[in-house]
N, C-alpha and C positions, 0 to 999 in steps of 0.2 A: 404911762400909756395913754394915748389920745383916743378919742372916739368921735366918729362923724355920724350924726343923725340928721337925715334930710328933714326938711320942714314938715312938721305934723305927722311924721310917719309913725311915731310911737304913742302920741297922745291923741285920742279921738273922743269927741263928745258930740252930742246932737245926732241927728239922723244920718249917720254915715255907714250904718251897718247894712246887712242885707236881709232878710227874713222872709222873702216871699216865696216864689215858686221854685220848687226843687225839681229839676228835670233829670231823670235817669234815662240814659239811652243805650240800648244794646242791640247787637246785630244777631243774636241767637234766636231761633224760633221757639215759640211756646212761652207761656207765662205761668209760673207756679201760683197756686192759690194761697193767699195769706188771710188769716182770720182776724178781722177787726177786733180790737180790744184785747187780743192775746199778747202778753208781753213775752219777748224772746227769753229763753232760758238764760239765767244769769243777769238779766237786766233789772234795774230798779223799776218798781211799779209806779210810773209817773202818771198813768192814765192815758198816755199817748198811744197811738197805734199807727201802723202802716197798712194801707189797704191796697190790694191788687185787683185790677179790673180786667174783665174780658175785653180783649182788644186785638185786632188783627196784627200779627207779628210783622214787623218791617222786614225788608230784605236783608240778606246776610251782610254784615259789616264788611267794609272794604278790606282786602288783604293785599299788602304790598308784595310783589314778587320778590323772591330772595334766592340765594344760592342754596342748593340742596345740603342737608346736614352731612357733616363729615368731610366736606370739601374745603380746600384752602386756596387762597391766592397769595403767593409768596408765603410769608410767615403768619399771616393774619387769618384766624379762624372765622368762619361764618356760621350763622345759625339759620334755621329754617324760617323763623319769624321772630318778631319783637313785641314786647308789651311795654306800655308806658309805666314807669315806676315813680316818677317825680316830675313836676313841672312848676314853673312860676310864670304867671301871665305878664307879658311885657307892658311897660308904661314908658312914657316920655318923661325923663327925669332931668330937670334943669338945675343949674348951679351945683352940679356934682363935684366931688373932689377932683383935683388935677391928677389924672391917672397916667400921665405921660411918664415913661421911664419907671413903671412900677410892676409889681406882681400882685395880683389879687388871689387870695385863698378863700374860696366860697364854700361854705359847709351846707350840706343838705342830707336829708333823711329819706332813703328809698322806702317805698311802702310795700314792696314785694321783691323777692330775690330772683336771681336768674343765673344762667350759665356764663354770661359775658355781658358786656355793656357797650353802649355808644352814647356820646354826648351831643346835645343840640345847642347851638349858639344862635342868638337872634340880634339883628341890628334893625329891628322893626321901625324905630323912630329916628334912626340916624340920618343926618343930612349928607353924609359922605361915607365912603367905605371904611371899615374898621379892620385893622390888621392885628393879629396876635402872633408873636414870634415863637411862643411855646405854650402848649396846653398840657396839663398833667392831671392825673387822677390818682387818689390813694385813699386808704382807710384812715380816718382821723382817730386819735386816741379817745376823744369824747366830743360832745356837741358844744363844748365851751372852750376848746383850745385849738391852737394852730399846729400842734405837734402831731406828727404822722406815726402810724404803726410801722415799725421797721420792716422793710422788705416788701411793702405793699405798693410802693410808688411805681407808676407806669406812665410813660409818655403817651399822649393821645395824638394820633396822626390823622391827616385829612388828605386823601389821595396819596398816601404814603409819604406825605410831607409834614414836617414839624410846624411849618408856618401856614396860617390860613388867613384869608381876607374875606370878610363878609360884606356883601354889597349893601349899599344904602337901601333900607327897606326890606332886606333879605334875611335869610337864615342859612345855616350850614349844619350838616350832620357828619359826625366823625366816622372814621373807619371803625369796624368792630374791634373790640379789645377783649383779650382772654383773661379778664380779672373777674372771678366769680363774685356775685353780689349776694349778700345775705340780709334778710329783713332784720332791722334793729341796729344795723351799722350806721355810722355817720361817715359820709364820703366827703372828701375835700377835692375840689376842682381848682387848679391853679391856672390863671391866665396872665401871661406876660404881655404887657401893653407898651409898645414903643412910643406911641403918641395917641392922644384922644382929645376930642372937644369937651367942653364943660356940660353940654347937653347930650345925654346918652340914653340908650335903652337899658331898662332894668326893672326891678320890682321893688317898690318903695319900702313896704313894711314886711320884712322877712320874719320878724319875731324870732330871730336867730342871729347870733353874732357871726360875722365873717372877719377877715383880716387883710391888711395891706402892708406890703413891704416896698421900700425903695430899691430899685435895681432888679436884676434877673435872679430869681430865687425859686423858680418852678421845680418842684420835686424834692426840695430840701426837707429832710425829715425833722429837723429841729424847728422850734417856733421863734428862735431868737430874732430873726430879721423882721418878723411880722409884728411890728410894735404899734400898729394903728388898728382900731376896731371899726367895723362897718356894721350898719343895721339894715342894709339893703343888699339884694342880689343884683349884680350888673352883668348883662349880656347872656348869662346862663339861663337857658330856656327850658331844658328838659334832660331827662335821663331815661333811656330805654334799656331793658334787660332782655336777654335771650329767653324766649318763652318755651317752657317745657310742653310735652305732648298733652298734659292735662291742664294747661293754662287756660284761664277764663277771660283774658283781656282786662281792660281797665275801665274804671268808673271815673267820670269827670264831673267835678263839682263846680258849677258856674255861679258866682255870687259876689257879695260885697265883703265888708270887713268882718261880718259874722262868720263867713267861710274863711276869710283870710286869717282869722284867729286873733283879732284884737283882744287884748287883756288876758289871753291864755298865758300859761307859765313860760317865761322867757327861756329859750334854749331847751324847752321841755318837750317839744313836739306833741302838744296837747290841744291842737285844733280839733274840731269835731270830726274832720276828715281823718286825722291821725288816729283818733279813737275808733273810728269805723274800720280803718285798716288793721288795727290791732285785733278787733273782734273777728275780722275775716281770716286773719292768720291762724286763729284757733280752729278753723274748720278743716276738713280734709283737703288735701292739695288740689283736688279737682274742683273745689268750690272757691278758691282764693282768687281775688282780683287785685290789681294795682289800683290805688286811689289817687287821682290827680287833682290837686287843689288849684282851681282857676278863679279864686276870689281876688277882688281888688277893692281896697277900702274906698268907700264913697260911691261905689258903682250903682247905676240906675239901669232899669230895663230900657227906658225910652230915650234918655238924653245923655249927652256928653257932660262930664263933670271935670272941671279944671281947678276947683277951689279947695280941694281936699286930698291929702294923702297921695300926692303925685297926680298925674292926669289919668282920666278914666273914660275910655270910650264906652258907649252904652253896651248893654249885654247883647242887644240885637246886632250892633255893629261889629262886635268882636266874636260872635258866635262861631263863624267859620274857622277863624284862626285859633281860638283858644279852646274850642271844644271839638268841632267836627274833624279837624285835622290832626287830633291827637293820635298817637300810635296805638292801634288795636283797641280803640275806644268801643266799648259795648254799652255802657250806661253813662249818660251825661247828667250830672246832678246840678240843677240850677236853683239856687236859693237867692232870690232877688226880688226887689220891689218895695222894700221898706223906705228906701231913700227917695223913690219917686213920690210916695205919699208924704214924706217929711219935707220934700222940696217943693216942686211946682204943684203937687197934689192934683194930678190930672183926674178927669172923670174916671170912675172905676172901669167903665167900658173900654176906655183907651188903654189902660194898664192890662186889662184882661186880654185885649187883642194882641198886645205885645207878647204876653206869655203864650198865647195860642200860636203865634207865629214861631216862637222858639220851638214849641212842640212839633209843629208841622215841618219845619226845616230840619229838625233833628231826625224825625221819622224818615224824611226823604233821603237822608244820608245813611240810613240803615241803623239808626240808634233807637233804643227804647226810651220812653220818657216817664219820669215821675215828677210830680209837682209837690213842692213843700209850702205849707201855709206860712203866712207872714207872722212873725213873732210880735209880742206886745211891746209897746213903748208908751207906758203910762206912768205918771207921777203927779205930785201935787201942783207943780208949776213948770212950764217949759217943755213939756212932752207933747204928745198928740192931743189936739183939741177935739171936741166932739165930732166935728165934720170929718177930720182925718180918721178918727177911730171908726166912724160909720163906713168910710171907704175901705178901711182894712177889713172889716167884717164882710163887706160885700164881695171883695176879691177872694177872701178865704172861703166863702160859701161857694163861689164858682169853682175854686180849686178842689174842694171836697166832693163836688157833684159832677164835674165835667167828664165827658167821654174822650177828651183829647189826650189822655195820658194813661199809661198802664198802671201807675201806682201813685199814691199820695203819701207823703211823709208829713205827719201833722206835728211840726215843730212848735206851732202855737200851743197846742194842747200839752206838749212835753214840758214847756217852760213856764206857762202862765200860773199865776196864783189863783187857786180855785175860789178864794174868797173875794178876789178882785181881778176878773179875767182880762182886764185891759192892762194889767201890770205883770212884770216878771215876778216869779216866786222869789222872795228875798234871798233864799238860799242860793239861787242861781244868778243873782244880779251882781255884775261887776262893780256897780256903784253909780253908773251913769244912767241906769234904768233902760238902757238900749241894748248893750252888749252883754252876753252871758259871761260868767266867770269860768274857770277851768271845770268846776263841777257842772255848770250848765252845758258846756260843750260835751261833756261825758254823757249827760242826760239826753242830749240830742242824738248822739250815736247809739245809745242804749235803746232809744225808742224805735229804732229801725228794725223791722222784721227781716232778717237776712234771707229768708226764703224767697223774697222777691227777686233776688239775684241769681236764682237757679236757671 
């Protein structure tokens, strides 16, 4: 079996993580009070805390009109509304495999279940339109195999047609499909590609295996034809599920490689956002949210990045597309800024203004905002110098005290070594002194007081 790994998608060192401001945005009125310093039940006592502030609630989140429940058009069921269950932020990927005449089997892990589903495909960075002659969805046997659970395979239609063409720079949303989705499943989305350029839209670092077969194999239950492994997602932009009457919408996490899950367990779905989704699933149904991961390795708040982990538009530039346009988004979680300091190292006031703009624009779109502190990046040599560390502390002080957000997630306090606060706690260090390991991601999720999402 062969494997294709795009350049630098799986190995990351130096300041390519994210660690700064976490923005949670929701459209529901009212904010629950959270007690600083109180660790949620079941969480490890890391000394971290989430604080909730008095803040005017933004307007109700946008609700896309839909067909009334119980009605059908042809044989396709419709639901009253949708919630985002999974996403991958699009990037421009150059020197991709030759996908002409192939079928991709892309695996993903929905963060919430629902009564049905629809698929979103994106050609955001395509220079020409992209056609798919067949799209299929099924439940995979596991997160590490191309084999499908027998009897779960379904064709995905677009305007009742099996073939869909996505315009250059555009996206498309499938017809609703009556395949129930359950949290904990791994879904497989097949895309049959008649022809494609070598520069395509995708997400470089999936931290999850997917598969490629030569020829038309959409919907085949066996894994035999899928003999090439992929480490990126291509064209697949999102999964929405039918929202129940008690549904609470989705939380969107905007960030860099720390949100993208660098160094988390391969095929394990152990990013901090996955760990947060698991905690939310243990709550009563009326308090559960989908959790959408909009992290991109190397991302910065202020500037475009093209030298790491695929291309990366700034958080400000991609905010509308990757956060505000998400289905039923109630909270946007933006964890970003560490790469700004590790790169051009702008004046703290410039980075603070970028974070403030994310908060203002998110509020204007009907979302609530929470800011996350920038995590440590200290070591004996090659990490933040004293000037960069001072800037990190300045930005973090603003995040902890500003009135621009409803909540603060203090990921700095959750991960730092109490004996050397500019370093990650060794237990949570992946080894590069920048990215957390799997235990560190769990600590980040455990530090969040879930009452802020009420």
